[in-house]
C-alpha positions in Angstrom: 69.7 192.7 108.7 67.1 194.6 110.6 64.2 193.4 108.5 64.9 189.7 109.2 62.5 189.1 112.1 60.7 186.2 113.6 58.1 186.3 110.8 60.7 185.7 108.1 62.2 182.9 110.2 58.7 181.4 110.5 58.1 181.7 106.8 61.5 180.0 106.2 60.3 177.1 108.4 56.9 176.9 106.8 58.3 176.8 103.2 61.0 174.3 104.2 58.4 172.0 105.7 56.0 172.4 102.8 58.6 171.7 100.1 60.7 169.2 102.0 63.8 171.2 101.0 66.6 172.8 103.0 66.3 176.6 102.9 68.9 179.1 104.1 69.1 182.9 103.9 72.3 184.7 103.1 73.5 188.3 103.0 74.8 189.8 99.8 78.4 189.0 100.8 77.6 185.4 101.4 77.3 185.6 105.2 74.7 183.3 106.7 71.7 185.1 108.2 69.3 182.2 108.9 70.7 178.7 108.7 68.5 175.9 107.4 65.8 174.5 109.6 65.6 171.2 107.7 69.2 170.1 107.0 69.9 168.1 103.8 71.5 164.9 105.4 73.7 164.0 102.5 74.8 167.5 101.8 75.6 168.0 105.5 77.9 164.9 105.5 79.6 166.1 102.3 80.2 169.6 103.6 81.7 168.2 106.8 84.6 166.7 104.7 87.6 168.9 104.0 87.0 168.7 100.2 83.3 169.4 100.5 83.7 172.3 102.9 86.1 174.1 100.6 84.2 173.4 97.4 80.8 174.4 98.8 82.1 177.6 100.4 83.4 178.7 97.0 80.3 177.5 95.3 77.9 179.3 97.6 79.8 182.6 97.4 80.0 182.5 93.6 76.3 181.5 93.2 75.1 184.2 95.5 77.1 186.8 93.5 75.7 185.6 90.2 72.1 185.5 91.5 72.3 189.1 92.7 73.8 190.2 89.4 71.1 188.4 87.4 68.3 189.8 89.8 66.3 186.6 89.2 66.0 183.0 90.3 69.2 181.1 89.4 69.8 177.4 89.4 73.3 175.9 89.7 74.7 172.4 89.9 76.8 171.9 93.0 80.1 170.2 93.4 78.5 166.9 94.5 76.0 167.0 91.6 73.0 168.3 93.5 71.0 171.2 92.1 70.4 174.4 94.2 68.4 177.5 93.5 69.3 181.0 94.6 66.6 183.7 94.9 67.7 187.3 95.3 65.3 189.5 97.3 65.5 193.3 97.8 64.1 195.3 100.6 64.8 199.0 100.4 68.6 199.2 99.9 69.3 195.8 101.3 69.7 192.5 99.4 69.6 189.0 100.7 69.4 185.6 99.0 67.3 182.6 99.7 69.2 179.4 98.9 67.6 176.0 98.7 67.5 172.7 96.9 70.1 170.0 97.2 68.2 167.7 94.8 69.2 165.3 92.0 67.5 165.0 88.7 67.7 161.2 88.6 68.7 158.2 90.6 71.4 157.4 88.0 72.9 160.9 88.3 73.3 160.4 92.1 74.7 156.8 91.8 77.3 157.9 89.2 78.4 160.7 91.4 78.5 158.5 94.5 80.6 155.8 92.8 83.0 158.5 91.5 83.5 160.8 94.4 82.0 159.1 97.6 85.3 158.4 99.2 86.8 161.8 98.7 83.7 163.2 100.5 84.1 160.8 103.4 81.2 158.6 102.3 81.8 154.8 102.4 81.1 153.1 99.0 79.0 150.4 100.8 76.4 152.9 101.9 75.1 153.7 98.4 71.9 151.9 99.0 71.1 153.6 102.3 71.9 157.1 100.9 69.8 156.3 97.9 66.7 156.4 100.2 67.8 159.8 101.7 68.2 161.8 98.5 65.5 164.0 96.9 64.8 163.6 93.2 63.0 166.3 91.2 62.5 167.2 87.6 64.4 170.4 86.5 61.1 172.0 85.8 59.8 171.2 89.3 63.0 172.8 90.8 62.2 176.0 88.7 58.6 176.0 89.7 59.4 175.5 93.4 62.0 178.3 93.3 59.6 180.7 91.5 56.8 179.9 94.0 59.1 180.6 96.9 60.2 183.8 95.3 56.6 184.9 94.8 55.7 184.1 98.5 58.8 185.8 99.9 58.3 188.9 97.7 54.6 189.1 98.6 55.3 188.7 102.3 58.2 191.2 102.3 56.1 193.8 100.5 53.2 193.2 102.8 55.4 193.3 105.9 58.1 195.9 105.3 57.6 198.1 102.3 54.2 199.4 103.4 52.9 199.2 99.8 49.7 197.6 101.0 47.5 198.5 103.9 47.3 196.8 107.3 44.4 194.6 106.1 46.6 193.1 103.4 49.4 192.5 105.9 47.1 190.7 108.3 45.5 188.7 105.4 48.8 187.5 104.1 50.0 186.5 107.6 46.7 184.6 108.1 47.0 182.9 104.8 50.6 181.9 105.5 49.7 180.7 108.9 46.9 178.5 107.5 49.0 176.9 104.7 52.0 176.4 106.9 50.1 173.9 109.0 49.3 171.8 105.9 50.9 168.4 105.7 51.7 166.8 102.4 49.6 163.8 103.3 46.5 166.1 103.5 43.9 165.2 100.9 42.9 167.8 98.3 39.6 168.3 100.1 41.4 169.8 103.0 43.0 172.3 100.7 39.6 173.3 99.3 38.3 173.8 102.8 41.1 176.2 103.7 40.7 178.1 100.4 37.0 178.5 101.1 37.5 179.7 104.6 40.1 182.3 103.5 37.8 183.7 100.9 34.8 183.9 103.2 36.4 185.4 106.3 39.3 187.5 104.9 37.8 188.8 101.7 34.1 188.9 102.6 33.1 187.1 99.4 29.4 186.7 98.8 29.6 183.4 97.1 32.5 181.2 95.9 33.2 178.0 94.1 36.4 175.9 93.8 36.4 174.0 90.5 38.7 171.3 89.2 39.3 170.5 85.6 37.6 167.3 84.3 38.7 165.9 80.9 36.7 162.7 81.1 33.6 164.0 79.4 35.2 164.6 76.0 35.2 168.4 76.1 36.8 169.7 79.3 34.8 171.1 82.1 35.6 172.7 85.5 33.5 170.8 88.0 32.7 172.4 91.4 34.4 170.6 94.4 33.6 173.1 97.1 31.0 176.0 97.1 30.1 178.4 99.9 28.1 181.6 100.5 24.7 182.8 99.6 24.6 180.9 96.2 26.1 177.7 97.5 23.4 175.3 96.3 23.3 176.8 92.8 27.1 176.9 92.4 27.5 173.2 93.6 25.4 172.1 90.6 26.9 174.2 87.8 30.2 173.1 86.0 31.8 175.8 83.8 32.6 175.0 80.2 35.9 176.1 78.7 34.4 178.8 76.6 34.1 182.6 76.6 35.9 184.2 79.6 36.7 180.8 81.1 38.6 179.9 77.9 40.5 183.2 78.1 41.4 182.6 81.8 42.8 179.1 80.8 44.7 180.3 77.8 46.2 183.5 79.2 46.5 182.0 82.8 45.3 185.3 84.4 42.2 186.3 86.3 39.2 187.9 84.6 36.2 189.9 85.9 32.8 190.3 84.2 29.4 191.9 84.9 28.2 191.1 81.3 24.8 189.5 81.7 25.0 187.5 78.5 28.5 186.2 79.3 27.2 185.1 82.7 24.2 183.3 81.3 26.3 181.6 78.5 28.3 180.1 81.3 25.2 178.4 82.6 24.8 180.5 85.7 21.4 181.8 87.0 20.3 185.4 86.8 21.0 185.7 90.5 24.7 186.0 89.5 25.4 189.6 88.7 29.2 189.5 88.6 31.9 186.8 88.3 35.6 187.0 89.0 37.5 183.9 87.9 41.1 183.1 89.1 43.2 180.3 87.6 44.8 177.6 89.8 47.9 176.4 88.1 49.8 173.2 88.8 52.9 172.1 86.9 52.5 175.1 84.4 48.9 174.2 83.5 45.5 175.5 84.7 44.0 172.6 86.6 41.4 174.4 88.6 39.5 177.7 89.0 38.5 179.8 91.9 35.3 181.7 91.2 33.9 184.6 93.3 30.4 185.7 92.6 28.5 188.9 93.4 31.6 189.9 95.5 33.3 193.3 95.7 36.9 192.4 95.2 39.3 195.3 95.2 42.4 195.2 93.0 44.8 194.9 95.9 42.7 191.9 97.2 42.6 190.4 93.7 46.4 190.5 93.7 46.5 188.6 97.0 43.9 186.1 95.8 46.0 185.5 92.6 49.0 184.7 94.8 46.8 182.5 97.0 45.7 180.5 93.9 49.3 180.3 92.9 50.2 178.9 96.3 47.2 176.5 96.2 48.4 175.2 92.8 51.9 174.8 94.2 50.5 172.8 97.2 48.5 170.5 94.8 51.7 169.8 92.9 53.5 169.0 96.1 50.7 166.6 97.1 50.9 165.0 93.7 54.7 164.7 94.0 54.4 163.3 97.5 52.1 160.6 96.2 54.6 159.7 93.5 57.4 159.7 96.1 55.4 157.4 98.5 54.8 154.9 95.7 58.5 155.1 94.8 59.5 154.3 98.4 57.3 151.2 98.4 58.9 149.9 95.2 62.4 151.0 96.0 63.3 148.1 98.3 62.2 145.6 95.7 64.1 147.4 92.9 67.2 147.8 95.0 67.3 144.1 95.5 66.9 143.6 91.8 69.5 146.3 91.0 71.9 144.7 93.5 71.7 141.5 91.5 72.7 143.3 88.3 75.5 145.4 89.7 78.3 142.8 90.0 77.5 141.2 86.7 79.6 142.4 83.8 80.0 139.4 81.5 77.2 139.8 78.9 75.8 136.2 78.8 75.5 136.1 82.5 73.9 139.5 82.6 71.3 138.5 80.0 70.2 135.5 82.2 70.2 137.6 85.3 67.9 140.2 83.7 65.4 137.6 82.6 65.4 135.7 85.9 65.0 138.9 87.9 62.1 140.3 85.7 60.1 137.1 86.0 60.6 137.1 89.8 59.5 140.7 90.1 56.2 140.0 88.3 55.6 136.4 89.5 55.7 135.1 86.0 56.7 131.7 84.5 58.2 132.8 81.2 60.4 135.6 79.9 62.8 136.5 77.2 65.3 139.3 76.5 65.8 140.5 72.9 68.5 142.8 71.7 68.9 144.7 68.4 71.7 143.3 66.3 72.3 143.8 62.5 68.8 145.0 61.7 67.1 142.2 63.7 66.0 141.4 67.2 67.7 138.3 68.5 66.9 136.4 71.7 69.8 136.6 74.2 68.2 134.8 77.1 64.9 133.1 78.0 63.2 131.3 80.9 60.4 128.8 80.7 61.0 128.5 76.9 63.1 126.0 75.1 66.3 127.9 74.4 67.3 125.6 71.5 64.2 126.6 69.6 64.8 130.3 70.1 68.5 130.4 69.3 68.1 131.0 65.6 65.0 133.2 65.7 65.4 136.7 64.3 62.6 139.2 64.3 62.4 142.1 61.9 61.8 145.5 63.3 58.1 146.4 63.2 57.0 142.8 62.8 55.3 140.8 65.5 54.6 142.0 69.0 58.2 142.5 70.1 59.1 144.1 66.7 56.3 146.7 67.1 57.2 147.5 70.7 60.8 148.0 69.6 59.9 150.3 66.7 57.4 152.3 68.6 59.3 152.4 71.9 56.1 152.1 73.9 55.4 149.4 76.5 52.5 147.0 75.9 50.4 145.1 78.4 47.8 142.7 77.2 45.1 140.8 79.2 44.3 138.3 76.4 46.2 138.0 73.2 43.2 136.5 71.4 40.7 139.2 72.4 42.9 142.3 72.4 42.0 144.3 69.2 45.6 145.5 68.9 46.9 141.9 68.7 44.2 139.2 67.9 46.6 136.3 67.6 46.0 132.7 68.7 47.6 131.7 72.0 50.3 129.1 71.5 49.7 125.8 73.2 52.8 126.1 75.4 51.4 129.3 77.1 48.9 128.9 79.9 47.4 132.4 79.6 47.1 135.0 76.9 48.4 137.8 79.1 51.8 139.3 78.7 54.0 142.4 79.0 56.5 143.7 76.5 58.8 146.5 77.6 61.3 148.4 75.3 64.8 148.7 76.8 66.2 152.2 76.2 69.5 154.0 76.6 68.5 157.7 76.4 66.2 158.0 73.4 67.6 154.9 71.7 65.8 151.6 72.0 68.3 148.7 72.3 66.0 145.8 72.9 62.7 144.3 74.3 62.0 142.5 77.6 59.0 140.1 77.3 57.1 138.5 80.3 54.3 136.0 80.0 52.2 133.6 82.1 51.5 134.7 85.7 52.2 131.8 88.1 48.7 132.3 89.5 47.1 132.2 86.0 45.8 135.7 86.4 46.4 138.6 84.0 49.2 141.1 84.5 48.2 144.4 86.1 49.4 148.0 85.6 51.4 147.6 88.8 53.3 144.8 87.2 54.1 146.9 84.2 55.1 149.9 86.4 57.6 147.9 88.4 58.9 146.2 85.3 59.4 149.5 83.6 61.4 150.7 86.5 63.5 147.6 86.5 64.0 148.0 82.7 65.7 151.3 83.4 68.2 149.4 85.7 68.6 146.7 83.1 69.3 149.1 80.3 71.9 150.8 82.4 73.5 147.4 83.2 73.5 146.5 79.5 75.1 149.8 78.6 77.7 149.3 81.3 78.4 145.8 80.1 78.9 147.1 76.6 81.2 149.8 78.0 83.2 147.1 79.9 83.6 145.2 76.7 84.7 148.3 74.8 86.6 150.0 77.6 89.8 148.1 77.2 89.8 148.5 73.5 88.9 152.2 73.6 91.5 152.9 76.3 94.2 151.2 74.2 93.1 153.2 71.1 93.1 156.4 73.1 96.7 156.0 74.2 98.2 154.4 71.1 99.7 156.1 68.1 97.8 154.9 65.1 100.8 154.6 62.8 103.5 153.1 65.0 101.4 151.1 67.5 103.4 152.5 70.4 102.1 154.9 73.0 101.1 158.4 71.8 101.8 161.9 73.1 98.7 161.9 75.3 99.8 158.9 77.2 103.4 160.2 77.4 102.1 163.3 79.2 100.0 161.3 81.6 102.8 158.9 82.4 105.4 161.6 82.6 103.3 163.5 85.2 102.8 160.3 87.2 106.6 159.6 87.2 107.4 163.2 88.1 105.0 163.1 91.0 106.2 159.7 92.2 109.9 160.8 92.0 109.3 164.0 93.9 107.3 162.2 96.6 109.8 159.5 97.2 113.0 161.4 96.4 113.9 159.2 93.4 115.6 159.9 90.1 114.3 159.2 86.6 115.6 160.0 83.1 114.0 161.3 80.0 115.4 160.7 76.5 114.3 162.5 73.3 115.0 160.4 70.2 115.1 162.0 66.7 115.6 160.2 63.4 118.5 161.8 61.5 117.9 163.2 58.0 114.3 162.0 58.1 113.0 164.8 55.9 115.6 163.9 53.3 114.4 160.3 53.5 110.8 161.3 53.0 111.7 163.6 50.1 113.7 160.9 48.3 111.8 157.7 49.1 108.3 159.1 49.6 106.0 159.4 52.6 104.7 155.8 52.5 108.3 154.6 52.8 108.7 157.1 55.6 105.7 155.7 57.4 107.1 152.2 57.1 110.4 153.3 58.4 108.7 154.9 61.4 106.9 151.7 62.2 110.1 149.6 62.0 112.1 152.0 64.1 109.3 152.1 66.8 109.3 148.3 66.9 113.1 148.0 67.2 113.2 150.7 69.9 110.4 149.0 71.8 112.2 145.6 71.7 115.3 147.3 73.1 113.6 148.6 76.3 113.7 147.4 79.8 110.4 146.2 81.3 110.0 149.4 83.3 110.7 151.8 80.4 108.0 153.7 78.5 108.4 154.9 74.9 106.0 157.1 73.0 105.8 158.9 69.7 106.3 162.6 70.7 105.6 164.0 67.2 106.7 163.6 63.6 109.9 161.6 63.6 110.6 162.3 67.3 110.1 159.8 70.2 110.2 160.2 74.0 111.5 157.6 76.4 110.7 157.6 80.2 113.2 155.6 82.3 111.9 155.3 85.9 114.4 155.1 88.8 117.3 155.5 86.4 120.4 157.7 87.0 122.2 159.4 84.2 124.9 156.7 83.5 122.4 153.9 83.3 120.1 156.0 81.1 123.0 156.5 78.7 123.5 152.8 78.4 119.7 152.2 77.6 119.7 155.0 75.1 122.9 153.8 73.4 121.4 150.3 73.1 118.4 151.7 71.3 120.5 153.9 69.0 122.7 151.0 68.0 119.8 148.6 67.6 118.0 150.9 65.2 121.2 151.5 63.2 122.1 147.8 63.0 118.7 146.1 62.7 116.7 148.4 60.4 116.7 146.7 57.0 117.9 148.8 54.1 115.0 148.8 51.6 115.5 152.3 50.2 116.8 153.0 46.7 117.5 156.8 46.5 118.2 157.9 50.1 122.0 158.6 50.1 122.8 156.8 53.4 123.8 153.2 54.2 121.9 153.3 57.5 119.1 155.3 59.1 120.5 156.6 62.4 119.2 158.5 65.4 120.4 161.2 67.7 119.4 161.0 71.4 119.4 163.6 74.2 119.1 162.6 77.8 118.2 164.6 80.9 117.8 163.3 84.5 115.5 164.4 87.3 116.3 166.2 89.5 119.8 167.2 88.5 118.9 168.4 85.0 115.4 169.7 85.7 112.8 169.7 88.4 109.7 170.1 86.3 108.3 168.9 83.0 109.2 172.0 81.0 112.8 172.1 82.2 113.4 168.3 81.6 112.0 168.3 78.1 113.9 171.5 77.2 117.3 170.1 78.4 116.9 166.7 76.8 116.0 168.6 73.5 119.1 170.7 73.9 121.2 167.6 74.4 119.6 166.1 71.3 120.4 169.3 69.4 124.0 169.2 70.5 124.3 165.6 69.2 122.9 166.8 65.8 125.5 169.6 65.7 128.3 167.2 66.6 127.7 164.9 63.6 124.5 163.0 64.5 124.2 159.3 65.3 125.1 159.7 68.9 123.7 159.9 72.5 124.4 163.1 74.5 123.9 163.5 78.2 122.8 167.0 79.3 125.5 168.7 81.4 128.3 166.4 80.2 
């Protein structure tokens, strides 16, 4: 596209460096115009696999089409679980799309995806830890904000550069602004951002006097305190914080700039009579007004005010990125310690051993001597594991929800850190003799929004009090511990739930769902290895009459007995399932037609001979069955054909007098 010049490429580079995200530019048909400067390492590896390449080609094409149709920022979840944003942009009659992202919403979301799909994307399972340090994690709201800021910057730049809406001054101003902010590093302190903002206002917009103010909530009622001031009124503006009242209150509430020449309004703000006009612009970060840019006694045209508004938006965006970078840096410092802790939990599935591992790891993380794990059971918290405390004394202890320290932490779901149990107004309890200090931490263990237990830590080895850093790392570990506890519960339930999901509740044999799974597997295996297998459909003769004469309870009992007899008559490799009503399906792997006939006949005779006669009205001496058999591949090469032909053979047996086995095609 002719409007994609070096400036757009530079802007792409600047924004990619600023956000830490991979950014690409595509045409409206999905053709790549500018490839990413900063490649997402994990995504690059995934897309190099055959599966990833095909999935992402289709994904990108579909997302680009949808974003263009919606004409707005669109966020989609990619095949490998990463979130991507697509920003449609229009210049004259041309359309192109900025694509970026490749982030996860949580560490757990990435780990679940990795365990499930890593090998199919060409990623070794043993590299989970190393890839965990490469991924980018952002809140969904942060992804939205980032995409909207990028959209705003691109739109502004494109309008300035190519549509000719604004004059040459605006074009030069915007390029200068972008050039200045593009050199910013995320490790730059906020003071450096203030300096750049002040320089831009003085030299590009000829402001008489300016003040950059940051919100301060520490004084009770919020104030905006000056952090940088410049211009003719510099000394005065450095000493005057603005209260959140009048026009400032309106700027904060409506999040839009306001201009005033009202003398009384200016004086009420605490400004001197030297100030004849004020133009206040909000600086937003994470959706809230966290700062203000004030211009005083300055002739700001509307077109310049629009640029300044965008400049403040960019400034807020940079502040948010600096904040996120700080969070990320701290996370990197803790990640090695937490990875080691999580690695200890990963292989442990047996509940009792897991409880002990959680307590041991938590006391090691915080250099503590004592710890305990409590879980919620039958309306009480019970102690599952402890260290540094006599386990025999704790075994029978049960704590009511809301009572005691652990009970309150559980009910409120809020972590508690205490320097001294005797002096803390929230607690004021006597320290027990077997505890060296009065300092402790209690952390609720949560799965989603549900609290499942409490982790308690006491007595620093050094005798010092626990710090906020101890609680922070313990809270992070508690997330891993909760996941491990949930997984342990799932492991305990998985076998039972799997059995329930594939078992017919009445007869106790496999159900229709399992039959479909097993039939598909056998069909695939037989096709792949050129093998035969047989399918038998079994139907109880005159079962409606039996139900009508003996009742449905007797019918249910007969179904259970017939299922048990049939199951006992099978070979080890055979699979029988209830297909529906009084009909059963039998899969006989690697079985030709003649052998299948013998197996089916054995079942038919066993049911007829072994089913006890307990009925009183049903006018038959025996309950019999009719069986139809079809064999792959001679009687059918797919599911539909095999089931249809075995049903036809069954129907023929019914027509020929019932109580017989019929082979399809014989």
